[in-house]
N, C-alpha and C positions, 0 to 999 in steps of 0.2 A: 504494500500500500504506500509506504514511504517512497519507494522507488518510482511509482507512478506519479506521485505528487511532484517529485523532483524533476521528472521528465516533462511534466505539464508546465512547471515553472520555467524550465529552460526553453521550452517551445514558445511560451508566452513572451519571454524576454527576447527571443530571436525575432518573433513577429513584430514586436514593438520597435526594436532596434532597426529592423529592415524598413518598416514604414516611416520612421523618422529619417532614415537615409534617403528614401525615395522622395520625401517631401523636400529635403535639401537639394536634391538633384534637379527637381522641377524648378527651383528658383534660379538655378545656374544656366538658364537658357541664353543662347546667343542670338542677337538680332541679325537676321540676314536681309540685306537690302539688294534689290536688283536695279541696275541702272541701264539707261539707254545707250550710254557711251562711256568710254574710259575717262573722258574729261569730267563728266558729272560725278563719277566715283572719286576722282582725285579732288574735286571741289568739296565733296562731302567729307572726305578724310581730313583735308586741310581745315575746314570749318570746325570739325570735331576736335581738332587740336588747338584751335584758336579761341573757341568760346569756353568760358569757365562756368562750372556748375555753381549756382548761387547757394545751394545747400552745403556742398562739400567744401567750397571756398578755395581749396588749393588743387583741386582736380579739374581737368578739362572734361567736357561732356563725353568724350570718347572713352575715357578711363573710369568714369564714375558709374556706380551701379545704383544710384539713387533714382527714385521714380521721376523726379523732376528732370534729371539729366536724360532719362529715357524719353520723356515727353519732348524735350528740346531736340534730341537726336531725330525723333520722328518728324518734328516740324521742319528741321533742316532738310531732311530727306524729301519731304513733300515739296518744299520750296525749290530744292535743287531739281527735282523732276519737272517742276513748272518752268524751269529755265531762268530763275531769278539769279541775279549777280551776287557776288560775295558781299558787296556793300549794301545791297538791298536786304539780304538775310541778316547781316550784322545789325543794321539799323532797326530792323523789326525786333530782334532780340533785345537791343538796348531799350527800345520803346516799351517793350513788355516787361523786362526784368531789371532795367536800370544799367548804369555804366559799369556795374560790378562784373557783368558777364564778359567783359573784355579784359585781357591782361594789361592792356595799355590804355587806361581811361583818358579821354580828352581833357584838356585844360579848360575847366569851367569854374565858376564861383563855388560850386558844390564840391569839386574835386581838387580845389586849391590846397586843401590840407594834405591830401595824398601826395601832391607834388612837392610842396614846400615843407611839410612836416619833417621828413628825414633830414633835409638840408639844414633846417633851423636847429634840430637837435644836435647835429654835428658841429655847427658853428657855436652854439651855446656851450657844448661840452668842451670844445677846444679853447674857447675864451676862458672858461672856468679853470681849466688846467693851467693856462698861461698866467692868469691872475694869481692863482695859488702859488705857482713856482716863483713868481716875482716877489710875492709877499714873504715867502720862506727865505729867499735870497736876501731881502731887505732886513729881515729879523736877524739872520746870521751876521750880516755886515754890522748891524747896530750892536750886537753882542761883542763882536770883535773890536769895534771902536771903543766900547766900554772898557774892555780889557786894556786896550792900548793906552787910553788916557788916564784912567785911575790907577791901574796896577803897575804900569811901567815906572812911574815915579817911586812907588813903594819898593819895587824890585831893585831899582838903582840905588835907593837909599840903603837897603839891606846889604847890597854888594859893597857899597862904599864903606860901610861900617866894618865889614869883615876884611877889608884890604889892609895889609900891613905896609910898611915903608917901601919895600921893593916891588909892590904891585901884585903880590901873590895873594890868593884868597885863602883865609884860614878855615880849617875844617873843624 
């Protein structure tokens, strides 16, 4: 009886594991697109590499498995089949999803931060480093002048006291 329960448990586990595997395989489908010409296929591939997935942010729509990227790929495919140019397809995607879908957003008031932000951080950081190094150098120089002015006289006085008649220092 225990042996039959063990076999039944193993069979149930195998069936569940196989069904989970089958579900995973069904999600890994590859989209196949048919084109009228090799130029259309090349245009589709280039646009897939050029447009960015708004959900994934750092993946292009060709590499992303997000549903939004799949929808974008399908729309690019439809527009490519209709004979639309690259600029028309890109402007459609920008109108629909915003400037973020391109890796090279245009210079507008809204994207000014994207263009000038990194530059301003570099300039600010470099300026801060230069100011701190100058401040440190000025502090060191002030301390060395302090030593030279105040302590030099005292050092000379101590040396003069210890000198004997022939100019040798007593120990």
